[in-house]
PDB file of N, CA, C and O in Angstrom, chain B, residues numbered from 101:
ATOM      1  N   MET B 101     116.521  60.859  69.275  1.00  0.00           N
ATOM      2  CA  MET B 101     115.555  61.603  68.489  1.00  0.00           C
ATOM      3  C   MET B 101     114.290  60.762  68.376  1.00  0.00           C
ATOM      4  O   MET B 101     114.345  59.562  68.107  1.00  0.00           O
ATOM      5  N   ILE B 102     113.172  61.401  68.582  1.00  0.00           N
ATOM      6  CA  ILE B 102     111.877  60.726  68.483  1.00  0.00           C
ATOM      7  C   ILE B 102     111.171  61.190  67.222  1.00  0.00           C
ATOM      8  O   ILE B 102     111.012  62.385  66.974  1.00  0.00           O
ATOM      9  N   THR B 103     110.756  60.217  66.438  1.00  0.00           N
ATOM     10  CA  THR B 103     109.900  60.463  65.296  1.00  0.00           C
ATOM     11  C   THR B 103     108.593  59.739  65.598  1.00  0.00           C
ATOM     12  O   THR B 103     108.588  58.573  65.994  1.00  0.00           O
ATOM     13  N   ALA B 104     107.501  60.446  65.407  1.00  0.00           N
ATOM     14  CA  ALA B 104     106.204  59.839  65.695  1.00  0.00           C
ATOM     15  C   ALA B 104     105.237  60.151  64.572  1.00  0.00           C
ATOM     16  O   ALA B 104     105.404  61.117  63.828  1.00  0.00           O
ATOM     17  N   GLU B 105     104.225  59.311  64.471  1.00  0.00           N
ATOM     18  CA  GLU B 105     103.124  59.632  63.578  1.00  0.00           C
ATOM     19  C   GLU B 105     101.841  59.514  64.375  1.00  0.00           C
ATOM     20  O   GLU B 105     101.688  58.643  65.231  1.00  0.00           O
ATOM     21  N   VAL B 106     100.930  60.412  64.069  1.00  0.00           N
ATOM     22  CA  VAL B 106      99.665  60.433  64.786  1.00  0.00           C
ATOM     23  C   VAL B 106      98.547  60.679  63.781  1.00  0.00           C
ATOM     24  O   VAL B 106      98.706  61.442  62.827  1.00  0.00           O
ATOM     25  N   SER B 107      97.423  60.025  64.009  1.00  0.00           N
ATOM     26  CA  SER B 107      96.247  60.267  63.180  1.00  0.00           C
ATOM     27  C   SER B 107      95.023  60.343  64.082  1.00  0.00           C
ATOM     28  O   SER B 107      94.950  59.689  65.122  1.00  0.00           O
ATOM     29  N   VAL B 108      94.076  61.151  63.658  1.00  0.00           N
ATOM     30  CA  VAL B 108      92.831  61.288  64.414  1.00  0.00           C
ATOM     31  C   VAL B 108      91.656  60.989  63.499  1.00  0.00           C
ATOM     32  O   VAL B 108      91.661  61.330  62.316  1.00  0.00           O
ATOM     33  N   VAL B 109      90.657  60.351  64.071  1.00  0.00           N
ATOM     34  CA  VAL B 109      89.422  60.054  63.353  1.00  0.00           C
ATOM     35  C   VAL B 109      88.267  60.475  64.243  1.00  0.00           C
ATOM     36  O   VAL B 109      88.022  59.849  65.274  1.00  0.00           O
ATOM     37  N   PRO B 110      87.546  61.536  63.858  1.00  0.00           N
ATOM     38  CA  PRO B 110      86.358  61.909  64.620  1.00  0.00           C
ATOM     39  C   PRO B 110      85.216  60.958  64.260  1.00  0.00           C
ATOM     40  O   PRO B 110      85.019  60.632  63.089  1.00  0.00           O
ATOM     41  N   ILE B 111      84.487  60.527  65.243  1.00  0.00           N
ATOM     42  CA  ILE B 111      83.382  59.593  65.028  1.00  0.00           C
ATOM     43  C   ILE B 111      82.062  60.356  65.125  1.00  0.00           C
ATOM     44  O   ILE B 111      81.868  61.187  66.012  1.00  0.00           O
ATOM     45  N   GLY B 112      81.160  60.050  64.191  1.00  0.00           N
ATOM     46  CA  GLY B 112      79.826  60.631  64.248  1.00  0.00           C
ATOM     47  C   GLY B 112      79.698  61.990  63.594  1.00  0.00           C
ATOM     48  O   GLY B 112      78.774  62.740  63.909  1.00  0.00           O
ATOM     49  N   VAL B 113      80.615  62.326  62.681  1.00  0.00           N
ATOM     50  CA  VAL B 113      80.548  63.646  62.045  1.00  0.00           C
ATOM     51  C   VAL B 113      80.436  63.550  60.524  1.00  0.00           C
ATOM     52  O   VAL B 113      80.686  64.533  59.826  1.00  0.00           O
ATOM     53  N   GLY B 114      80.069  62.397  60.009  1.00  0.00           N
ATOM     54  CA  GLY B 114      79.961  62.235  58.567  1.00  0.00           C
ATOM     55  C   GLY B 114      81.225  61.642  57.980  1.00  0.00           C
ATOM     56  O   GLY B 114      82.077  61.124  58.703  1.00  0.00           O
ATOM     57  N   THR B 115      81.341  61.721  56.663  1.00  0.00           N
ATOM     58  CA  THR B 115      82.459  61.078  55.981  1.00  0.00           C
ATOM     59  C   THR B 115      83.687  61.967  55.836  1.00  0.00           C
ATOM     60  O   THR B 115      84.775  61.455  55.574  1.00  0.00           O
ATOM     61  N   SER B 116      83.551  63.261  55.996  1.00  0.00           N
ATOM     62  CA  SER B 116      84.695  64.166  55.867  1.00  0.00           C
ATOM     63  C   SER B 116      85.329  64.429  57.230  1.00  0.00           C
ATOM     64  O   SER B 116      84.648  64.795  58.188  1.00  0.00           O
ATOM     65  N   GLU B 117      86.638  64.236  57.296  1.00  0.00           N
ATOM     66  CA  GLU B 117      87.363  64.416  58.554  1.00  0.00           C
ATOM     67  C   GLU B 117      88.276  65.638  58.523  1.00  0.00           C
ATOM     68  O   GLU B 117      88.983  65.906  59.494  1.00  0.00           O
ATOM     69  N   SER B 118      88.268  66.380  57.415  1.00  0.00           N
ATOM     70  CA  SER B 118      89.265  67.435  57.225  1.00  0.00           C
ATOM     71  C   SER B 118      89.189  68.537  58.278  1.00  0.00           C
ATOM     72  O   SER B 118      90.228  69.057  58.685  1.00  0.00           O
ATOM     73  N   ARG B 119      88.008  68.904  58.724  1.00  0.00           N
ATOM     74  CA  ARG B 119      87.897  69.968  59.730  1.00  0.00           C
ATOM     75  C   ARG B 119      88.582  69.557  61.025  1.00  0.00           C
ATOM     76  O   ARG B 119      89.299  70.355  61.628  1.00  0.00           O
ATOM     77  N   ALA B 120      88.368  68.328  61.453  1.00  0.00           N
ATOM     78  CA  ALA B 120      88.997  67.838  62.684  1.00  0.00           C
ATOM     79  C   ALA B 120      90.501  67.696  62.511  1.00  0.00           C
ATOM     80  O   ALA B 120      91.269  68.068  63.399  1.00  0.00           O
ATOM     81  N   VAL B 121      90.920  67.163  61.378  1.00  0.00           N
ATOM     82  CA  VAL B 121      92.352  66.976  61.137  1.00  0.00           C
ATOM     83  C   VAL B 121      93.057  68.328  61.109  1.00  0.00           C
ATOM     84  O   VAL B 121      94.131  68.481  61.692  1.00  0.00           O
ATOM     85  N   LYS B 122      92.464  69.298  60.443  1.00  0.00           N
ATOM     86  CA  LYS B 122      93.061  70.641  60.378  1.00  0.00           C
ATOM     87  C   LYS B 122      93.193  71.240  61.774  1.00  0.00           C
ATOM     88  O   LYS B 122      94.236  71.797  62.114  1.00  0.00           O
ATOM     89  N   LYS B 123      92.154  71.131  62.572  1.00  0.00           N
ATOM     90  CA  LYS B 123      92.189  71.660  63.939  1.00  0.00           C
ATOM     91  C   LYS B 123      93.254  70.937  64.764  1.00  0.00           C
ATOM     92  O   LYS B 123      93.965  71.570  65.545  1.00  0.00           O
ATOM     93  N   PHE B 124      93.367  69.633  64.598  1.00  0.00           N
ATOM     94  CA  PHE B 124      94.351  68.845  65.330  1.00  0.00           C
ATOM     95  C   PHE B 124      95.769  69.278  64.958  1.00  0.00           C
ATOM     96  O   PHE B 124      96.616  69.452  65.834  1.00  0.00           O
ATOM     97  N   ILE B 125      96.029  69.450  63.665  1.00  0.00           N
ATOM     98  CA  ILE B 125      97.354  69.884  63.207  1.00  0.00           C
ATOM     99  C   ILE B 125      97.679  71.273  63.744  1.00  0.00           C
ATOM    100  O   ILE B 125      98.808  71.528  64.162  1.00  0.00           O
ATOM    101  N   GLU B 126      96.699  72.171  63.735  1.00  0.00           N
ATOM    102  CA  GLU B 126      96.918  73.508  64.302  1.00  0.00           C
ATOM    103  C   GLU B 126      97.318  73.403  65.771  1.00  0.00           C
ATOM    104  O   GLU B 126      98.201  74.125  66.232  1.00  0.00           O
ATOM    105  N   GLY B 127      96.668  72.507  66.500  1.00  0.00           N
ATOM    106  CA  GLY B 127      96.993  72.305  67.909  1.00  0.00           C
ATOM    107  C   GLY B 127      98.399  71.773  68.103  1.00  0.00           C
ATOM    108  O   GLY B 127      99.107  72.196  69.016  1.00  0.00           O
ATOM    109  N   LEU B 128      98.806  70.841  67.242  1.00  0.00           N
ATOM    110  CA  LEU B 128     100.168  70.308  67.325  1.00  0.00           C
ATOM    111  C   LEU B 128     101.201  71.394  67.053  1.00  0.00           C
ATOM    112  O   LEU B 128     102.224  71.467  67.735  1.00  0.00           O
ATOM    113  N   LYS B 129     100.938  72.230  66.067  1.00  0.00           N
ATOM    114  CA  LYS B 129     101.886  73.286  65.701  1.00  0.00           C
ATOM    115  C   LYS B 129     102.076  74.298  66.828  1.00  0.00           C
ATOM    116  O   LYS B 129     103.149  74.887  66.953  1.00  0.00           O
ATOM    117  N   LYS B 130     101.053  74.503  67.641  1.00  0.00           N
ATOM    118  CA  LYS B 130     101.174  75.430  68.781  1.00  0.00           C
ATOM    119  C   LYS B 130     102.259  74.984  69.756  1.00  0.00           C
ATOM    120  O   LYS B 130     102.800  75.802  70.501  1.00  0.00           O
ATOM    121  N   SER B 131     102.575  73.702  69.755  1.00  0.00           N
ATOM    122  CA  SER B 131     103.559  73.160  70.694  1.00  0.00           C
ATOM    123  C   SER B 131     104.982  73.593  70.363  1.00  0.00           C
ATOM    124  O   SER B 131     105.860  73.549  71.224  1.00  0.00           O
ATOM    125  N   GLY B 132     105.214  74.007  69.125  1.00  0.00           N
ATOM    126  CA  GLY B 132     106.557  74.370  68.706  1.00  0.00           C
ATOM    127  C   GLY B 132     107.377  73.200  68.189  1.00  0.00           C
ATOM    128  O   GLY B 132     108.514  73.385  67.754  1.00  0.00           O
ATOM    129  N   LEU B 133     106.814  71.994  68.230  1.00  0.00           N
ATOM    130  CA  LEU B 133     107.514  70.826  67.695  1.00  0.00           C
ATOM    131  C   LEU B 133     107.493  70.875  66.168  1.00  0.00           C
ATOM    132  O   LEU B 133     106.690  71.595  65.574  1.00  0.00           O
ATOM    133  N   LYS B 134     108.373  70.111  65.543  1.00  0.00           N
ATOM    134  CA  LYS B 134     108.372  70.015  64.089  1.00  0.00           C
ATOM    135  C   LYS B 134     107.231  69.091  63.683  1.00  0.00           C
ATOM    136  O   LYS B 134     107.191  67.925  64.075  1.00  0.00           O
ATOM    137  N   VAL B 135     106.304  69.629  62.892  1.00  0.00           N
ATOM    138  CA  VAL B 135     105.091  68.916  62.501  1.00  0.00           C
ATOM    139  C   VAL B 135     105.052  68.827  60.975  1.00  0.00           C
ATOM    140  O   VAL B 135     105.215  69.832  60.283  1.00  0.00           O
ATOM    141  N   PHE B 136     104.834  67.618  60.460  1.00  0.00           N
ATOM    142  CA  PHE B 136     104.823  67.366  59.026  1.00  0.00           C
ATOM    143  C   PHE B 136     103.499  66.708  58.643  1.00  0.00           C
ATOM    144  O   PHE B 136     103.395  65.483  58.694  1.00  0.00           O
ATOM    145  N   PRO B 137     102.476  67.492  58.258  1.00  0.00           N
ATOM    146  CA  PRO B 137     101.195  66.906  57.871  1.00  0.00           C
ATOM    147  C   PRO B 137     101.325  66.071  56.598  1.00  0.00           C
ATOM    148  O   PRO B 137     102.075  66.418  55.685  1.00  0.00           O
ATOM    149  N   GLY B 138     100.591  64.978  56.555  1.00  0.00           N
ATOM    150  CA  GLY B 138     100.558  64.115  55.381  1.00  0.00           C
ATOM    151  C   GLY B 138      99.127  63.723  55.074  1.00  0.00           C
ATOM    152  O   GLY B 138      98.219  64.090  55.820  1.00  0.00           O
ATOM    153  N   PRO B 139      98.900  62.989  53.995  1.00  0.00           N
ATOM    154  CA  PRO B 139      97.541  62.648  53.598  1.00  0.00           C
ATOM    155  C   PRO B 139      96.841  61.647  54.516  1.00  0.00           C
ATOM    156  O   PRO B 139      95.611  61.621  54.570  1.00  0.00           O
ATOM    157  N   MET B 140      97.604  60.820  55.240  1.00  0.00           N
ATOM    158  CA  MET B 140      97.000  59.794  56.084  1.00  0.00           C
ATOM    159  C   MET B 140      97.353  59.927  57.562  1.00  0.00           C
ATOM    160  O   MET B 140      96.686  59.348  58.419  1.00  0.00           O
ATOM    161  N   CYS B 141      98.402  60.690  57.857  1.00  0.00           N
ATOM    162  CA  CYS B 141      98.822  60.892  59.239  1.00  0.00           C
ATOM    163  C   CYS B 141      99.705  62.131  59.294  1.00  0.00           C
ATOM    164  O   CYS B 141     100.056  62.703  58.262  1.00  0.00           O
ATOM    165  N   THR B 142     100.051  62.528  60.483  1.00  0.00           N
ATOM    166  CA  THR B 142     100.949  63.660  60.688  1.00  0.00           C
ATOM    167  C   THR B 142     102.186  63.157  61.407  1.00  0.00           C
ATOM    168  O   THR B 142     102.084  62.479  62.430  1.00  0.00           O
ATOM    169  N   ALA B 143     103.358  63.488  60.874  1.00  0.00           N
ATOM    170  CA  ALA B 143     104.621  63.107  61.504  1.00  0.00           C
ATOM    171  C   ALA B 143     105.073  64.239  62.424  1.00  0.00           C
ATOM    172  O   ALA B 143     104.859  65.417  62.138  1.00  0.00           O
ATOM    173  N   ILE B 144     105.696  63.858  63.527  1.00  0.00           N
ATOM    174  CA  ILE B 144     106.171  64.819  64.522  1.00  0.00           C
ATOM    175  C   ILE B 144     107.590  64.428  64.910  1.00  0.00           C
ATOM    176  O   ILE B 144     107.921  63.247  65.012  1.00  0.00           O
ATOM    177  N   GLU B 145     108.418  65.442  65.122  1.00  0.00           N
ATOM    178  CA  GLU B 145     109.804  65.214  65.517  1.00  0.00           C
ATOM    179  C   GLU B 145     110.072  65.955  66.829  1.00  0.00           C
ATOM    180  O   GLU B 145     109.732  67.131  66.964  1.00  0.00           O
ATOM    181  N   THR B 146     110.679  65.264  67.789  1.00  0.00           N
ATOM    182  CA  THR B 146     110.966  65.870  69.084  1.00  0.00           C
ATOM    183  C   THR B 146     112.128  65.143  69.760  1.00  0.00           C
ATOM    184  O   THR B 146     112.534  64.062  69.333  1.00  0.00           O
ATOM    185  N   GLU B 147     112.639  65.738  70.793  1.00  0.00           N
ATOM    186  CA  GLU B 147     113.730  65.126  71.562  1.00  0.00           C
ATOM    187  C   GLU B 147     113.209  64.312  72.746  1.00  0.00           C
ATOM    188  O   GLU B 147     113.868  63.376  73.198  1.00  0.00           O
ATOM    189  N   ARG B 148     112.025  64.671  73.247  1.00  0.00           N
ATOM    190  CA  ARG B 148     111.525  64.038  74.473  1.00  0.00           C
ATOM    191  C   ARG B 148     110.100  63.532  74.280  1.00  0.00           C
ATOM    192  O   ARG B 148     109.255  64.232  73.723  1.00  0.00           O
ATOM    193  N   VAL B 149     109.844  62.332  74.735  1.00  0.00           N
ATOM    194  CA  VAL B 149     108.518  61.744  74.594  1.00  0.00           C
ATOM    195  C   VAL B 149     107.474  62.551  75.372  1.00  0.00           C
ATOM    196  O   VAL B 149     106.309  62.598  74.977  1.00  0.00           O
ATOM    197  N   GLU B 150     107.882  63.179  76.464  1.00  0.00           N
ATOM    198  CA  GLU B 150     106.941  64.001  77.242  1.00  0.00           C
ATOM    199  C   GLU B 150     106.419  65.165  76.407  1.00  0.00           C
ATOM    200  O   GLU B 150     105.240  65.512  76.487  1.00  0.00           O
ATOM    201  N   GLU B 151     107.300  65.771  75.603  1.00  0.00           N
ATOM    202  CA  GLU B 151     106.872  66.867  74.726  1.00  0.00           C
ATOM    203  C   GLU B 151     105.860  66.369  73.706  1.00  0.00           C
ATOM    204  O   GLU B 151     104.883  67.053  73.400  1.00  0.00           O
ATOM    205  N   LEU B 152     106.098  65.184  73.189  1.00  0.00           N
ATOM    206  CA  LEU B 152     105.188  64.587  72.218  1.00  0.00           C
ATOM    207  C   LEU B 152     103.809  64.380  72.828  1.00  0.00           C
ATOM    208  O   LEU B 152     102.802  64.796  72.256  1.00  0.00           O
ATOM    209  N   PHE B 153     103.767  63.734  73.993  1.00  0.00           N
ATOM    210  CA  PHE B 153     102.483  63.457  74.633  1.00  0.00           C
ATOM    211  C   PHE B 153     101.761  64.737  75.039  1.00  0.00           C
ATOM    212  O   PHE B 153     100.538  64.816  74.931  1.00  0.00           O
ATOM    213  N   ASP B 154     102.503  65.737  75.503  1.00  0.00           N
ATOM    214  CA  ASP B 154     101.880  67.018  75.854  1.00  0.00           C
ATOM    215  C   ASP B 154     101.242  67.668  74.631  1.00  0.00           C
ATOM    216  O   ASP B 154     100.122  68.173  74.708  1.00  0.00           O
ATOM    217  N   ALA B 155     101.951  67.657  73.502  1.00  0.00           N
ATOM    218  CA  ALA B 155     101.427  68.262  72.276  1.00  0.00           C
ATOM    219  C   ALA B 155     100.186  67.524  71.786  1.00  0.00           C
ATOM    220  O   ALA B 155      99.202  68.153  71.394  1.00  0.00           O
ATOM    221  N   ILE B 156     100.228  66.195  71.808  1.00  0.00           N
ATOM    222  CA  ILE B 156      99.075  65.408  71.368  1.00  0.00           C
ATOM    223  C   ILE B 156      97.894  65.624  72.303  1.00  0.00           C
ATOM    224  O   ILE B 156      96.757  65.750  71.848  1.00  0.00           O
ATOM    225  N   ASP B 157      98.153  65.666  73.602  1.00  0.00           N
ATOM    226  CA  ASP B 157      97.093  65.899  74.583  1.00  0.00           C
ATOM    227  C   ASP B 157      96.405  67.240  74.339  1.00  0.00           C
ATOM    228  O   ASP B 157      95.177  67.324  74.354  1.00  0.00           O
ATOM    229  N   GLU B 158      97.195  68.282  74.117  1.00  0.00           N
ATOM    230  CA  GLU B 158      96.624  69.612  73.856  1.00  0.00           C
ATOM    231  C   GLU B 158      95.774  69.601  72.588  1.00  0.00           C
ATOM    232  O   GLU B 158      94.642  70.085  72.591  1.00  0.00           O
ATOM    233  N   ALA B 159      96.318  69.049  71.509  1.00  0.00           N
ATOM    234  CA  ALA B 159      95.600  69.021  70.237  1.00  0.00           C
ATOM    235  C   ALA B 159      94.342  68.159  70.331  1.00  0.00           C
ATOM    236  O   ALA B 159      93.304  68.502  69.764  1.00  0.00           O
ATOM    237  N   HIS B 160      94.438  67.049  71.042  1.00  0.00           N
ATOM    238  CA  HIS B 160      93.299  66.151  71.253  1.00  0.00           C
ATOM    239  C   HIS B 160      92.178  66.892  71.993  1.00  0.00           C
ATOM    240  O   HIS B 160      91.012  66.822  71.602  1.00  0.00           O
ATOM    241  N   ASN B 161      92.543  67.595  73.057  1.00  0.00           N
ATOM    242  CA  ASN B 161      91.548  68.343  73.828  1.00  0.00           C
ATOM    243  C   ASN B 161      90.965  69.510  73.043  1.00  0.00           C
ATOM    244  O   ASN B 161      89.809  69.878  73.250  1.00  0.00           O
ATOM    245  N   ASP B 162      91.757  70.099  72.140  1.00  0.00           N
ATOM    246  CA  ASP B 162      91.231  71.169  71.282  1.00  0.00           C
ATOM    247  C   ASP B 162      90.034  70.680  70.476  1.00  0.00           C
ATOM    248  O   ASP B 162      89.091  71.437  70.244  1.00  0.00           O
ATOM    249  N   LEU B 163      90.064  69.426  70.050  1.00  0.00           N
ATOM    250  CA  LEU B 163      88.948  68.884  69.269  1.00  0.00           C
ATOM    251  C   LEU B 163      87.677  68.789  70.105  1.00  0.00           C
ATOM    252  O   LEU B 163      86.587  69.084  69.616  1.00  0.00           O
ATOM    253  N   PHE B 164      87.814  68.380  71.359  1.00  0.00           N
ATOM    254  CA  PHE B 164      86.634  68.325  72.222  1.00  0.00           C
ATOM    255  C   PHE B 164      86.088  69.726  72.487  1.00  0.00           C
ATOM    256  O   PHE B 164      84.875  69.926  72.535  1.00  0.00           O
ATOM    257  N   GLU B 165      86.978  70.685  72.657  1.00  0.00           N
ATOM    258  CA  GLU B 165      86.542  72.075  72.850  1.00  0.00           C
ATOM    259  C   GLU B 165      85.852  72.615  71.604  1.00  0.00           C
ATOM    260  O   GLU B 165      85.020  73.519  71.692  1.00  0.00           O
ATOM    261  N   GLU B 166      86.196  72.063  70.447  1.00  0.00           N
ATOM    262  CA  GLU B 166      85.585  72.460  69.181  1.00  0.00           C
ATOM    263  C   GLU B 166      84.200  71.824  69.002  1.00  0.00           C
ATOM    264  O   GLU B 166      83.473  72.180  68.075  1.00  0.00           O
ATOM    265  N   GLY B 167      83.834  70.888  69.881  1.00  0.00           N
ATOM    266  CA  GLY B 167      82.511  70.288  69.828  1.00  0.00           C
ATOM    267  C   GLY B 167      82.462  68.836  69.388  1.00  0.00           C
ATOM    268  O   GLY B 167      81.393  68.227  69.381  1.00  0.00           O
ATOM    269  N   PHE B 168      83.600  68.277  69.022  1.00  0.00           N
ATOM    270  CA  PHE B 168      83.610  66.859  68.672  1.00  0.00           C
ATOM    271  C   PHE B 168      83.348  66.041  69.934  1.00  0.00           C
ATOM    272  O   PHE B 168      83.832  66.384  71.013  1.00  0.00           O
ATOM    273  N   GLN B 169      82.578  64.956  69.795  1.00  0.00           N
ATOM    274  CA  GLN B 169      82.179  64.164  70.952  1.00  0.00           C
ATOM    275  C   GLN B 169      82.946  62.853  71.100  1.00  0.00           C
ATOM    276  O   GLN B 169      83.019  62.288  72.191  1.00  0.00           O
ATOM    277  N   ARG B 170      83.517  62.374  69.992  1.00  0.00           N
ATOM    278  CA  ARG B 170      84.266  61.108  70.057  1.00  0.00           C
ATOM    279  C   ARG B 170      85.405  61.167  69.043  1.00  0.00           C
ATOM    280  O   ARG B 170      85.202  61.510  67.878  1.00  0.00           O
ATOM    281  N   ILE B 171      86.610  60.827  69.510  1.00  0.00           N
ATOM    282  CA  ILE B 171      87.796  60.900  68.659  1.00  0.00           C
ATOM    283  C   ILE B 171      88.657  59.664  68.894  1.00  0.00           C
ATOM    284  O   ILE B 171      88.938  59.300  70.036  1.00  0.00           O
ATOM    285  N   ILE B 172      89.069  59.030  67.816  1.00  0.00           N
ATOM    286  CA  ILE B 172      90.037  57.938  67.915  1.00  0.00           C
ATOM    287  C   ILE B 172      91.392  58.506  67.504  1.00  0.00           C
ATOM    288  O   ILE B 172      91.538  59.045  66.407  1.00  0.00           O
ATOM    289  N   THR B 173      92.372  58.385  68.379  1.00  0.00           N
ATOM    290  CA  THR B 173      93.721  58.883  68.116  1.00  0.00           C
ATOM    291  C   THR B 173      94.682  57.701  68.094  1.00  0.00           C
ATOM    292  O   THR B 173      94.742  56.918  69.042  1.00  0.00           O
ATOM    293  N   THR B 174      95.430  57.582  67.009  1.00  0.00           N
ATOM    294  CA  THR B 174      96.412  56.513  66.860  1.00  0.00           C
ATOM    295  C   THR B 174      97.805  57.127  66.848  1.00  0.00           C
ATOM    296  O   THR B 174      98.063  58.092  66.129  1.00  0.00           O
ATOM    297  N   ILE B 175      98.707  56.552  67.657  1.00  0.00           N
ATOM    298  CA  ILE B 175     100.063  57.085  67.789  1.00  0.00           C
ATOM    299  C   ILE B 175     101.068  55.960  67.549  1.00  0.00           C
ATOM    300  O   ILE B 175     100.926  54.863  68.088  1.00  0.00           O
ATOM    301  N   LYS B 176     102.078  56.244  66.738  1.00  0.00           N
ATOM    302  CA  LYS B 176     103.202  55.327  66.538  1.00  0.00           C
ATOM    303  C   LYS B 176     104.478  56.113  66.835  1.00  0.00           C
ATOM    304  O   LYS B 176     104.658  57.221  66.329  1.00  0.00           O
ATOM    305  N   ILE B 177     105.369  55.537  67.661  1.00  0.00           N
ATOM    306  CA  ILE B 177     106.576  56.236  68.099  1.00  0.00           C
ATOM    307  C   ILE B 177     107.820  55.432  67.739  1.00  0.00           C
ATOM    308  O   ILE B 177     107.902  54.233  68.005  1.00  0.00           O
ATOM    309  N   ASP B 178     108.790  56.119  67.127  1.00  0.00           N
ATOM    310  CA  ASP B 178     110.119  55.554  66.874  1.00  0.00           C
ATOM    311  C   ASP B 178     111.096  56.364  67.730  1.00  0.00           C
ATOM    312  O   ASP B 178     111.424  57.503  67.397  1.00  0.00           O
ATOM    313  N   ASP B 179     111.552  55.778  68.819  1.00  0.00           N
ATOM    314  CA  ASP B 179     112.465  56.451  69.760  1.00  0.00           C
ATOM    315  C   ASP B 179     113.849  55.840  69.584  1.00  0.00           C
ATOM    316  O   ASP B 179     114.165  54.810  70.178  1.00  0.00           O
ATOM    317  N   ARG B 180     114.665  56.485  68.766  1.00  0.00           N
ATOM    318  CA  ARG B 180     115.997  55.955  68.453  1.00  0.00           C
ATOM    319  C   ARG B 180     117.043  56.718  69.254  1.00  0.00           C
ATOM    320  O   ARG B 180     117.108  57.946  69.191  1.00  0.00           O
ATOM    321  N   ARG B 181     117.861  55.990  70.006  1.00  0.00           N
ATOM    322  CA  ARG B 181     118.829  56.625  70.896  1.00  0.00           C
ATOM    323  C   ARG B 181     120.275  56.458  70.447  1.00  0.00           C
ATOM    324  O   ARG B 181     121.162  57.120  70.987  1.00  0.00           O
ATOM    325  N   ASP B 182     120.536  55.582  69.464  1.00  0.00           N
ATOM    326  CA  ASP B 182     121.930  55.357  69.071  1.00  0.00           C
ATOM    327  C   ASP B 182     122.467  56.426  68.125  1.00  0.00           C
ATOM    328  O   ASP B 182     123.679  56.625  68.044  1.00  0.00           O
ATOM    329  N   LYS B 183     121.582  57.113  67.409  1.00  0.00           N
ATOM    330  CA  LYS B 183     122.011  58.226  66.565  1.00  0.00           C
ATOM    331  C   LYS B 183     120.823  59.131  66.281  1.00  0.00           C
ATOM    332  O   LYS B 183     119.668  58.712  66.365  1.00  0.00           O
ATOM    333  N   LYS B 184     121.126  60.373  65.945  1.00  0.00           N
ATOM    334  CA  LYS B 184     120.078  61.340  65.651  1.00  0.00           C
ATOM    335  C   LYS B 184     119.619  61.131  64.210  1.00  0.00           C
ATOM    336  O   LYS B 184     120.412  61.261  63.277  1.00  0.00           O
ATOM    337  N   SER B 185     118.363  60.814  64.033  1.00  0.00           N
ATOM    338  CA  SER B 185     117.812  60.555  62.710  1.00  0.00           C
ATOM    339  C   SER B 185     116.527  61.358  62.550  1.00  0.00           C
ATOM    340  O   SER B 185     115.484  60.996  63.095  1.00  0.00           O
ATOM    341  N   THR B 186     116.612  62.435  61.807  1.00  0.00           N
ATOM    342  CA  THR B 186     115.466  63.316  61.623  1.00  0.00           C
ATOM    343  C   THR B 186     114.554  62.799  60.515  1.00  0.00           C
ATOM    344  O   THR B 186     114.928  61.906  59.754  1.00  0.00           O
ATOM    345  N   ILE B 187     113.379  63.359  60.436  1.00  0.00           N
ATOM    346  CA  ILE B 187     112.455  63.006  59.360  1.00  0.00           C
ATOM    347  C   ILE B 187     113.087  63.350  58.016  1.00  0.00           C
ATOM    348  O   ILE B 187     112.978  62.582  57.060  1.00  0.00           O
ATOM    349  N   LYS B 188     113.746  64.498  57.944  1.00  0.00           N
ATOM    350  CA  LYS B 188     114.417  64.900  56.704  1.00  0.00           C
ATOM    351  C   LYS B 188     115.453  63.854  56.286  1.00  0.00           C
ATOM    352  O   LYS B 188     115.514  63.473  55.117  1.00  0.00           O
ATOM    353  N   HIS B 189     116.264  63.389  57.235  1.00  0.00           N
ATOM    354  CA  HIS B 189     117.265  62.365  56.916  1.00  0.00           C
ATOM    355  C   HIS B 189     116.606  61.065  56.446  1.00  0.00           C
ATOM    356  O   HIS B 189     117.094  60.418  55.519  1.00  0.00           O
ATOM    357  N   LYS B 190     115.517  60.694  57.074  1.00  0.00           N
ATOM    358  CA  LYS B 190     114.823  59.466  56.677  1.00  0.00           C
ATOM    359  C   LYS B 190     114.281  59.578  55.255  1.00  0.00           C
ATOM    360  O   LYS B 190     114.365  58.627  54.478  1.00  0.00           O
ATOM    361  N   LEU B 191     113.727  60.741  54.919  1.00  0.00           N
ATOM    362  CA  LEU B 191     113.208  60.944  53.568  1.00  0.00           C
ATOM    363  C   LEU B 191     114.330  60.960  52.536  1.00  0.00           C
ATOM    364  O   LEU B 191     114.182  60.414  51.443  1.00  0.00           O
ATOM    365  N   GLU B 192     115.448  61.582  52.883  1.00  0.00           N
ATOM    366  CA  GLU B 192     116.595  61.604  51.967  1.00  0.00           C
ATOM    367  C   GLU B 192     117.138  60.195  51.725  1.00  0.00           C
ATOM    368  O   GLU B 192     117.610  59.895  50.629  1.00  0.00           O
ATOM    369  N   ALA B 193     117.076  59.342  52.726  1.00  0.00           N
ATOM    370  CA  ALA B 193     117.590  57.978  52.599  1.00  0.00           C
ATOM    371  C   ALA B 193     116.786  57.138  51.609  1.00  0.00           C
ATOM    372  O   ALA B 193     117.314  56.187  51.032  1.00  0.00           O
ATOM    373  N   ILE B 194     115.535  57.478  51.413  1.00  0.00           N
ATOM    374  CA  ILE B 194     114.699  56.692  50.497  1.00  0.00           C
ATOM    375  C   ILE B 194     114.453  57.387  49.159  1.00  0.00           C
ATOM    376  O   ILE B 194     113.800  56.825  48.280  1.00  0.00           O
ATOM    377  N   ALA B 195     114.970  58.600  49.003  1.00  0.00           N
ATOM    378  CA  ALA B 195     114.743  59.361  47.757  1.00  0.00           C
ATOM    379  C   ALA B 195     115.616  58.854  46.633  1.00  0.00           C
ATOM    380  O   ALA B 195     115.555  59.377  45.520  1.00  0.00           O
TER     381      ALA B 195
END
């Protein structure tokens, strides 16, 4: 099971990033993957890293199509193969 977090920062659009973040999250959701938006990053759950990269690529390109000229995208991946550990299970473990 792969758990990932991704964040985007549009450069040159002022101090508010919400329009870009919202568009990026919408793009991720189109992929059909489990997407969990948060205040500082968005968590994603998938079985295959290729699905993750495809979803991020699509959402990233959606921002350029929206008119953004520069975007910094940060990705962190936890690829655990010894047992299935979902985001829900991880949250329950710390609750």
